[in-house]
C-alpha positions in Angstrom: 172.1 46.3 161.9 171.7 44.8 158.5 168.5 45.1 156.5 167.5 41.8 154.9 164.8 41.5 152.2 163.4 37.9 152.2 160.3 35.9 151.3 157.3 36.4 153.6 156.2 33.4 155.5 153.1 32.5 157.6 155.2 33.0 160.7 155.6 36.7 159.7 151.8 37.4 159.7 151.6 38.9 163.2 154.2 41.5 162.4 152.9 42.1 158.9 149.4 42.6 160.2 150.7 45.0 162.9 152.5 47.1 160.2 149.3 47.0 158.0 147.3 48.3 161.1 149.7 51.2 161.4 149.1 52.0 157.7 145.4 51.8 158.2 145.7 54.2 161.2 147.4 56.9 159.0 144.1 57.1 157.1 146.1 57.9 153.9 147.5 54.4 153.0 144.4 52.5 152.3 140.6 52.6 152.4 140.7 49.4 154.3 139.5 49.8 157.9 140.3 46.5 159.5 143.0 43.9 159.3 141.7 40.8 157.4 142.4 37.3 158.7 145.5 35.7 157.3 143.3 33.3 155.3 141.4 36.2 153.7 144.6 38.1 153.0 146.3 35.0 151.6 143.4 34.3 149.3 143.5 37.8 147.8 147.2 38.0 147.2 149.5 36.2 144.6 151.4 33.4 146.3 154.8 34.6 145.0 156.4 38.0 145.3 155.5 38.4 149.0 158.5 40.0 150.7 159.4 41.4 154.1 162.2 43.7 155.2 163.8 42.4 158.4 166.3 44.1 160.7 167.7 41.9 163.4 164.8 39.7 164.3 162.1 42.3 163.5 159.9 42.7 160.4 159.9 46.4 159.6 158.1 46.4 156.2 156.4 44.3 153.7 155.2 44.2 150.1 152.9 41.8 148.2 151.0 41.6 144.9 147.3 41.1 144.2 145.9 40.1 140.8 144.0 42.8 139.0 141.7 40.5 137.1 140.9 36.8 136.8 140.9 37.2 133.0 144.0 35.4 131.5 144.8 38.4 129.3 145.8 40.3 132.5 147.8 37.5 134.0 151.0 39.7 133.8 149.5 42.6 135.6 149.4 42.9 139.4 148.5 45.5 142.1 151.3 46.5 144.6 150.9 46.8 148.3 153.8 48.2 150.3 153.9 49.1 154.0 156.7 50.2 156.3 156.7 50.3 160.1 156.0 53.8 161.3 159.3 54.3 163.1 161.2 53.1 160.0 159.7 55.4 157.4 162.1 57.7 155.5 164.9 55.2 155.7 164.6 53.7 152.2 163.0 50.5 153.5 160.1 50.9 151.1 162.5 51.6 148.2 164.5 48.4 148.9 161.3 46.4 149.2 160.0 47.8 145.9 163.2 47.2 144.0 163.4 43.6 145.1 159.6 43.2 144.3 160.2 44.5 140.8 163.0 41.9 140.2 160.8 39.0 141.6 157.8 40.2 139.6 159.7 40.1 136.4 161.1 36.7 137.2 157.5 35.6 137.6 156.6 36.9 134.1 154.7 40.0 135.3 155.0 42.9 132.8 153.0 45.6 134.6 152.8 46.6 138.2 150.2 49.1 139.2 149.2 51.0 142.4 146.1 52.9 143.3 147.3 55.5 145.8 145.3 58.1 147.7 146.2 61.4 146.2 147.0 62.8 149.7 149.7 60.1 150.2 152.6 62.1 148.8 155.3 59.8 150.3 153.9 56.8 148.6 153.6 58.6 145.3 157.2 59.8 145.6 158.4 56.2 146.4 156.6 54.8 143.3 158.1 57.5 141.1 161.6 56.8 142.5 161.4 53.1 141.4 160.1 53.8 137.9 156.3 54.1 138.2 154.5 56.9 136.3 151.0 58.3 136.8 148.6 57.0 134.2 145.3 58.0 135.7 143.3 60.0 138.3 140.1 58.9 140.0 138.1 61.7 141.5 136.0 61.0 144.6 136.5 57.3 144.2 135.7 56.2 147.8 135.1 57.7 151.2 137.9 57.4 153.8 137.4 56.3 157.4 136.0 59.7 158.3 133.4 59.6 155.5 135.3 62.1 153.4 135.5 61.5 149.6 139.1 60.9 148.5 140.8 60.9 145.1 143.3 58.3 144.0 146.1 58.3 141.4 146.8 55.2 139.3 150.5 54.6 138.9 152.1 51.8 136.8 155.5 50.5 136.0 155.9 48.6 132.7 158.8 46.1 132.6 161.5 46.7 130.1 162.3 42.9 130.2 159.0 41.1 130.2 156.2 41.4 127.7 158.1 43.5 125.3 
């Protein structure tokens, strides 16, 4: 079985949404509580740099970018989302997605990728560190989780050594 990283298409949405739902159900991947419609998701994400990891005919992970601001001075900065199917976690799927995302983001002229990660999500923090992100901030009691418990987040970023230097 070969892992293929490829561009995400509309035909992938059902599997992408299913993986996103698994992430929501962990209660440590996002504050989001419901899967958005494809139209809402599409509107809130950058059209390029949308990737899926596929093994055989099954999507097992995905990553995409969201703009951090509508102001032109931040046009080279984007927020990362990365999700891996529950039964595929721990197999470097997220790392492979992130490494390809970084390449594509730099090709698109993005100089900074950032992620706001729940502090309790140690696996995501470790993944981001592994691909060159560093912690640049900490937000205490920034939002309540699905159980109404206040959670902290860490802000991690990766600055390109090729773009915006």
